[in-house]
N, C-alpha and C positions, 0 to 999 in steps of 0.2 A: 502494499501498500505506499502512495505515496506523501512523503514528510512535507506539510506545508508551513514549516518553521522555518526560520532563515530568509535568505533574499528570494525575491519574487521571480528572478531573472537570471539568468545564467549568459557570463561572457566569455567566449571563444573568441580563439586567434586561430584563423583556418588558413594556412600556407599565408603569413604575415597579414590577410584582412581580419579587421574586427567584426565581432556579432556579437548582439545582446538580445537573446530569445527568452522568451517568457519558460518559465518552469512550468508551467501547468501546460504548453503543448510539448515539452522532451516527457512529461509525466505519461500520456496518452499511450509513447511509444515506451513502457518501462523497460518491457523486455527487449529491447534492441542494445547493439556494442555503442550506438551514442549514448543511451541514458546511463550506461556504465560508465562511458569515460568522466563523466559532469557528475557522478554520483556522491565524489568526495569534495562537492561545492557548494553543501548547503550550508554549510557556517562558514562561508569564506565569500569574497569578492572576486576575487582574484580568477583573472583568466585562463582557460584551458586552453595549452596550444597542440593544435591537432595538423601532423601534417599531411594534409590534401588540399586539392585546388580548392582557392577560397570562390574562384567562380561558379564553382560545378555545387557548391557544400547553398551559395544563396539560392541556387535553384530546389536542391532537395527542402532546405527550410521551406518554400514555398508548397512542394510536395507532402510535408508533413502538416502545413498548415488545410489544405484543399481537397489532398487524398487523389490528386491527380495534378498531371503538369504539360504544358504546350513548350518543350524547350525552344529557345531561340537556335538562330543556324550558326551561333557561334559554337554548342556546345553537344558534340555526336551523342548520340544516343549513347552509346555500347560504355561511353565515358562515364555519361550520368549513371548508367546501370552497375557500372565497375563499383562507383563510386557507394551507391546502396547498397551493393553487397558489402559493402567495408563496413558500414555505418550499423548493419546487419538489419536492415529496413526492406522488408519485402514490397515485389514491385508490383501490384494489382493488374491482370492482363485489361490492356487497351487503357490503362490509366497514365502510360508515358506516350506522350505523340510529339513530333519536329514539326515546326512551321513548315506550314505550305512553301512552296519553291517560290511565290512572288514575295514572300516575305522573307525568306532566306537571301533574295536577292537585292530586296532594299535597306537588310540589316548589313550585307558587305558594302553595297553601296554609301552606306553613312557611315561602316568603319572606314571605310576607303578617305573619303571626304575629311574625316577627322585625322587620318595622318597628314592628308596632303596641305590641310591647315596649320598642323604641328610644324610641317615642313617647310612651309612659307614664314612662319613665324621666325624659324630660326636664320634663314635666310634673309630676311630683312634684318635681323640682330646683327648678323657677319657684316651685310652691306652698310648697315649705319654705323658699324667699327670702323670699317674701311675707309668710310666718309670722314669721320673724324678725325682716321690719320692724315689723310690728306690736308685737311684742313690746318690741321699742327705743322704738317710737313711745310706748308706753304706761308704759315705765320711765321715760321723761323727763318724760311727763306728772305721773308719781307723785312723780319726784323734787323739779319744782318745787313740790310741795304740801308737801313733807315736808322741801324743803333736804338731803338727803343720798341716798347711794348703797346704803345698807343693801337687804340682800335683798329683795325684794320679790316675793309669789304672785299672780299673774295668771288670771281665772277669764276661762276665753274661751268665749263662748255664742255658739249661733248659731240665726241665723233661718231663713228658708224661701228665700232665694235662692241658686243655684247657687253665686255666688262665695265665701258663707259658708258652703255648705255644703264646699265643698273645701278649707277653709282647716280645718273639722272633721275630715275626715278624715285631711287631712294632721298634722294635731295627734295623731289616734289611732294613726296608721301611727309616727308618731315615740314613740310610747310603747310599744309593743308591739314595733317592732322592733329589733334593734341596727343594722342596717348604715343605717336609715334615721334611728336618732337621732344617729348619728357623724355624719351628713350633717347634719342637725339644730346640732347643737352645734358645727358647722363653720363654718355659715352665723350663729350668733349671733356665732359670736367675731370678727367681721369688725366685729360692732358694740360689739367689747369684753364680752361678757357668755356667763356660762357657765350652764348647767343645773345647779341644786340639785335640782331632784326634779322628776318628772312623772308623772302619773295620769290613766289614762281611768276616769270613770264611765259605763257605758253604764244605759240605763233602765231597772229594774225596779222592785220592790215596793219592795224594801229604799231604792233610791235613784230614785223616782216624776219627778224632775225632774233625771234622768240626763241621759245624752248629753252629758256635757260632758267638759272634758280640763281639767285646774288643771298649770298651769306654775310654776313656783317658779323664779326666777332671782336670777342675783347677778353682780356685776363681777367680770373678768379680776384 
């Protein structure tokens, strides 16, 4: 019989992921290996470590709650059933299903978009650091001629190489978006510089020699 004294939830660390599950849920499956694993926690609030997949365990908990599960495309059915067996939980016939083909494709596309977004963020961060380094290099060269650290305005002009195009696009983003500008300012601060002014000049009839970004810099 379940003991209702002590904490009413169970804390678990499954493969590095933290979970907190109601004790009453686990008590419904008191004859399972999972219930045995947490049996010593009734008078403590410490987390139980289980060396299994945290992503799969999240689905195991859903299965315990509802008695059935439709697995996302990212979790193979055989891996889920393997972990159910590890926890000593019986899989009822027809209770474990997998997302349909269309849902799996959508899920994979979502994951790909997420990865591409993360990759784009890292590329932007790297390009901003490169741009800050270019500004610092130009600032040093200018001071060598002027023998002073007064504010200088740099005209960053770009040719047709992809590397230069990347710098131009990075400078344009830094001039237009607050978050990107903050990232640029942080990178410049590592070189002892700050932004005095930054402006993007797109190509137009008024600015036929546009597609440039002017950055006025000063020392911190």
